[in-house]
Steps between C-alpha positions, in 0.01 A plus 500: 500500500615293202496662158515246218518661159557419135363190330340355811167321505316574823307177506811287448697682767247498782349162416842339531570686823168394650560136409849508649661403173842621402702626347293784357600588147469876470647529153216343308197698387159419368492508122357823365153461370440581137128437516249770425422696811852494647621840601845654508668835454413634158235234439132593503294266716214302357229649718209265554345692790222750446298756689561543871769229485712749303455797731558289812812326373812707585697334218246609236345814643606830344260719692352769279769457236290245309403641161139489377588213268658303785201565724261371236710191419557412866142558612588778743328788320278660762697345787738796504440875492473618137815713518828361363812571706843403374741321728704822526200685643427214737861513622457869583182423693676230703791733573265771623324258734839367611628845595183576697575220749637619831721199582697227328267218607206666325719549194588130510131406517425727202763321289409147610131568434596618153700181444194296596282697259710596198840332473610680184434839654673396824825420321470809284481709817781305667740539208415868453722579802653184643714688754190665641280192519752231596516608868119475511456165328799347681728609783453688722121542468430131438611431856224720638258350248587149622434602860157630393438227241186364666345845517603604147411163346299550181547205269708182537820491297730203466482155655455442873626160620465396864644212700156337486540472122794261516424216261248707304722770355484359146124545503538857619756578232259375237268781608751760381367625163834555324706218349813682381651627826847654470555668837405388851556682826436291813485623858396343830424843644784480750746784558314741272731802477600453862137519615486143627280211397193643325360176359262554207540874543834450323333442161561868426871421456481250207219702337706819516823335391335340197343832403854638480613196299238602244559874511881483503578161349224457245364173641141457383269545802304186414824301515559598865392296801514636858484222761443523875582200720282555805665279760335686784618767740483528879511878485220690667187485287435828325165640402368337183775237515474279191750221561554205732592545865681235702599399847860416590479133397330570169745779427794259524328263258423784262858623518633156407265484202594852390871417521439184296325700224783756506770235459313325222450820302878562494608142431656443156 
């Protein structure tokens, strides 16, 4: 796993690595946008979405905390129950559901589902008791979550790059919706917490680590990019496996490509 943080542009980093160019300059950063609609800590976003697009966007959704005025302006009046619940009340509801779960994996799924639905509330819950929630979002529970990733999969997070995408990574990076990326965590799914090569199941590691970067370090969640390099695994196929599987020959080729990407990401 390769964390790359602070003033790093995801597209520049991985595009250069994919093209085999070097050295990679990690010090430079994309200029901050001053255009209307750019978002940062303390800056209200210029919301152009309306209706269901609001309630289904985790960056914009506030659950039932939208006021009547906001509901009318955003075209979501009638799309939510008529009651208004503050974020504090919603936190209590999440905590009650959290405590009702009988095991840590179910608690992990509760929190990740919340992150997919209401990002503001997720980080409010996470920062309400970081010592309590850190072992669920990250180690040790994330190891179990990675082992069950195919079964617990709800919504894709981050960027999945496979060996088949060599030569086309720039196009894939252009699909990422955020321009101002400040923190990247990259993993090839190998040696996940001593559990062996988990392939794409390892995406839980960069997602969890970046959640802590936001909760503990104040990095804006939309400036984070989790990346999974799926170079294949010859491990026994698990139920609902979601990544590439390889024979011995293909595994050696994948390993060489993964090592190349690793070296390029650390080159200065």
